[in-house]
N, C-alpha and C positions, 0 to 999 in steps of 0.2 A: 635528556632528549628522550630517552623510554617512554621515561611518565607523558609526557606531554604530547607524546604519538598517542599512547594509549588513550590518554584524555580526550583528546579530540576524534578519535571514532568512537568513542563513550557520547560525549555530548552530540554528535551528530547522530549517531542513532536515536537516542533518548529525544533528542527534538523531531525527529520524525516520526516514533512511536507518538508522543503526545501530541502531534498534529495530525494526528491520524492517517499517516503516509505509511503505510505498510505493505510493502512489494510480493510479498511471499503468501499474500490470499488471494487466487485469483480462480475463481470458479467459473473461469469463460475460455470458449475455445483462441489460439491464439493462431496468426500468422505464421508462417515456418522461420522466418526470421525475428519473430517474435518469443519472447518467453525469459526461461530463464539464464542470463547472461555467461558467454563464451567465448573463450580466447580467440583469436583469428586465427593465429600459427597453430596451435596446439588441436586446436578445436574440441578444446575438455574446458569443463562447465567449472567456473569459479566457485570456491568454496569456502566456508564458512564467513568469516566478519567481511569479505572481498564480497560475496553475492549481494550482501546489503548497500555496500558501499558504492558497487555501479548501479546497481537498479535503484537508489536514493535519489543518482546526479541522473539517471534515463528520465524519473518522474517528474523530478523539478524543472530541467530542460527540456523537456517533453520527446524526448530520444523515444524513439517505435523499436529502433533493431535492438538483438540480443549482443551482435557484437563490437566485441572490443579490441583494441591491439596496442603497443604500444608503438610510437613516434617510428621508430624503425621498422617495427614488423609490417606498417602500413605501409611501407614507404618498399619494402622488398614486392608489394604487392602492387607497385605499379601505381598507388594513392598518395596522398598529401595533404597532411595534416592543415585544414586552412589557418592562416596567421590571424592570431587573437582570442582563437579557440582554447582555452581552458582545460587540463588535465584532472583525473578524479585518480587518488593517490589509492596505491591498494597498499598492501603487505605480505610476506612468507616470511613463516621461519628457517630458517637456516642454521644447520649443528656444526660448528668447528671444531678441530682440536685442539687438545691447550698450548699446544705451537702454535697454533695459527695467530694472527695481529688480534686482538682484541678490538671491538668496535665499542661506539658510544652507548649502543641497545643492546648490550651483553646481558646475560643471567643466565648463573650460574645451573647449566643443567644434566647431563650426566656424568658419571665418572671422569673424568678426563678430557673436558671438553667444556665445549659453551654453547647456549641458543643465540642468535641476533636476528633483529628483523630486519629484511633487506624490504626498501619502498621502490614502487615501481610506478610510472604515471601512462595511464593507458587514456584510449582516446574511443570515442562511438564511432561507429561505423556513418552517421550523420555529423560528424564531425571533420571530415575528410570528403575528398575532390577524385576522380580518377574515372576512366574511361570503361572501369569493371567494378565502378562499387556498389553499381547497381544489384548485384549478386550477393549485398550481406546486407540492403536495404529491405524494409518492409515496403509490399507493392502497394503505392498509390492507387491503386485499382481496388475497388470494392471486392471482396472477399463472394465466394460462392456459399454463402452459410444464410440456412435455410431457418427460419423460427418455427418449430417444433410442440408450439404451448401458446394455448389462446393469452391475450391480454386478461388480467381484472380490471375492469371496469370501476369498483370501486377501491383498490389502489391508485389508477392511473388519474383519479378524478382526485384524489387527494393530493397528490405529489402534486399536478397541476395547480391547485388549489393556494400550495402553500406559497407560490410568487416567486420561490428561489428557481434562480437561471441554473437549468440543467443541461448540460450538453453531453451529446453523446459521439463517440467514434472512439476512437484511440486503443492502445492496448491494457492501458491502465483503469480503474478508478478511485477517486480521491476527492474530495472538498480543499480547495485551493481558498488558502484564508484572506489573502490580500487580493483575490478579483472575488472573491462572494460568492464564489461558484461550483459547482457539482463537478464532475466530467464521468461519465459510465459508459463500456462498450455498446454497441446496439446490443438490441435482444437476444440476435440471431445467433449471438456468439453463446447464450446460456443454455444449457440444456433443461431448464426446468424455470418456471415461473418462479417457484420457492427461491431457488438463486439467484435469479433476478432483482426481485425486491427484494431479499433480504441485504443484498449490497448497496442499492438504491436506498433504504429506508434507512441505512446504515451512517454512509455520506448525507444524507439528508439532516439526519440527528446529530454530526458533526456543523452542521450550515445552523442549528439551531443555539450552539453554546454560545454566544454572543448575544442573542435574541432572550435569551432565557435568564443571562447571568451567572452560566456554570462556569465562572474563572476565579474560582478560590483555590491562592496560592496555598493554603493551611494543607490541600487534597493533594496537589501537587507534592510537596514537601513528603507526605506521607506514603507517596506511592508512585512512582515512575508509570507513567503509562496510562495513568487514569484516565484520558479521555477516551483513550477506547473501550475501556470497559463500560463509560456511562454509555459511549455510542453504541456499544454490542447492544447492551442489555434494553435500551430506549429504542431498537430497533426492532429488536424482537418484540418488546409490548405493542411496535404500532402492527408488525405482522399479527400478531395474535388478536387485538381488533377486527384486523380487515380481515380475519379468516382464511390466511396466508396458512399454508402447513408450513410450521416453525423446523428449519435445521437445528434443531435443538441440541443433536449430537453432533455436529457443528461446531455451536458455540460453545459447547461446555469446552470442548478438544479444545478452540481459540481461547478461548478463559483461561485456561491450566498452568499457565505463566503466572497468576493473580493468586493462586490456591492458597498459598504459604504466603502470602502477604494480607491475603483477606483471613485465614487462618489466628493470623500472628493482631491481626486490626478489626477486630470483631465489630467495631462500629460502623467500620467501614464502608461495607456494602450497603449498609440504610440508609447512608450519607449521598454515596453514590447513585443507586434506588431510587431517593427523594427528586434526585436530577433529572433522572432518567424520566421517572414521569411526568416530570415538568416539560420535558422534551419532548416526552409522545402526547401530549395535551397538546403540545402548541401547535405538535404536524395534523393533528386530530380535532380538534379542537376551535371553538369561537366558529368565524364565516364559517368551517368546515362542517356545521354541523347537520345542517340542514341536506349538501351534497351525501354525507354519508347516509342517515337516514333515508334518502331518495334511494340511494342503489344497496341499502339494504333491503328495502322493499321492493325490488325488481329483482334483486336474486334471491327471494321469500317466494315472491309469483309463478319463478322461474322454475322452481324447485319444488311447487305445492303441486 
């Protein structure tokens, strides 16, 4: 049972990473009730794998609230989990002495005792009803955010010309494969143009995957999360072509988890880069050539 539980967690995380659903990368401002997931009872942030598990559910289900609790914890606050709502399983390690009864999920730990996994099911604030539930939900009213940077006309033209469905709003940025649509928070939530456009073109790079044929099973066997590596590199290529200041320091940090794999598989980076080039060309090329040239000329004349 222990192995099955860990395998379930690993498979969910791997699937999310491979599909570009990464909840820990958020260079934008969030509503006070949005952001890192917190337990409604302890007011403490979830740690380790639990952060990812509840955040991934939030992205999959469109939940915006950061507040989570067990069925009982919500009841204690005068709220009721709606009938039919599916909870999210989280796990905690506990230590028991050798005299205590062992469970199916035990493994030998410190001398004289065992570690075992305790499982809980939690629900988001958007899965419950109650008179006071709004105190744990993201406000439906638009925030008082002010965009303090100017749009990049060239980048705007390129994004529109792709024809991709781009939905603005919410607390997350992601590409929905089933809906074939990109979602990104409103511009005013980003501190700088570079932050906004790097996220936008990262997600648009995911949008190109099926269009440029980036579905290599061989690559996926060689490295998990290869889709994220592909999208990050492609997004950098696009931003560079559009003269948008590149967050290369953030990108380098973001890609750090792939370094060991890249060192072990020296051909991998060249293979992924080839596909990233195709994605960047798809976003920038063809029917966009005239738009890019026109915008470039306008920029040149303005700066002359």
